[in-house]
C-alpha positions in Angstrom: 64.4 105.1 68.3 62.9 104.1 71.6 61.8 106.8 74.0 63.6 105.0 76.9 66.9 105.3 75.0 66.3 109.0 74.5 65.7 109.4 78.2 69.2 108.2 79.1 71.2 109.6 76.1 72.8 113.0 76.7 75.1 115.2 74.7 78.7 114.0 75.1 79.9 117.6 75.4 77.5 119.4 77.7 75.6 116.4 79.1 72.4 118.2 78.0 69.1 116.7 76.8 68.9 115.6 73.1 66.0 115.9 70.7 65.3 113.2 68.1 64.8 114.5 64.6 63.2 111.5 63.0 63.0 113.1 59.5 66.7 113.7 59.3 67.8 110.8 61.5 69.7 112.9 64.0 69.9 113.7 67.7 70.0 117.4 68.3 71.8 119.3 71.1 70.4 122.8 71.1 72.9 124.0 73.7 75.9 123.1 71.6 74.1 123.6 68.3 75.2 120.1 67.1 73.3 117.3 65.3 74.6 113.8 65.9 73.7 111.2 63.2 71.8 108.0 63.9 73.0 105.2 61.5 71.2 101.9 61.3 69.3 102.8 64.5 72.6 103.5 66.4 73.4 107.0 67.6 76.9 108.1 66.7 77.8 110.3 69.6 81.2 111.5 68.4 81.9 115.2 68.1 83.9 114.6 64.9 80.8 113.0 63.3 78.4 115.7 64.4 77.3 118.6 62.1 76.8 122.1 63.2 73.2 123.3 63.1 72.3 126.1 60.7 72.3 129.6 62.1 68.8 130.4 60.8 65.9 128.1 61.7 64.2 126.3 58.8 60.9 127.7 57.6 57.9 125.6 58.5 
């Protein structure tokens, strides 16, 4: 995903900044603890399509 697109995309709920998780193919909103999928290079910014982030951070 292009960095220019990431600069203008925001969370549809809180309007906060999103992080791109390339490995999982998701856009992450830390404030709302949601991960929005990216399908075929297109971000799906619907709350109904988002998954909730796990409570515990993944071990590195």
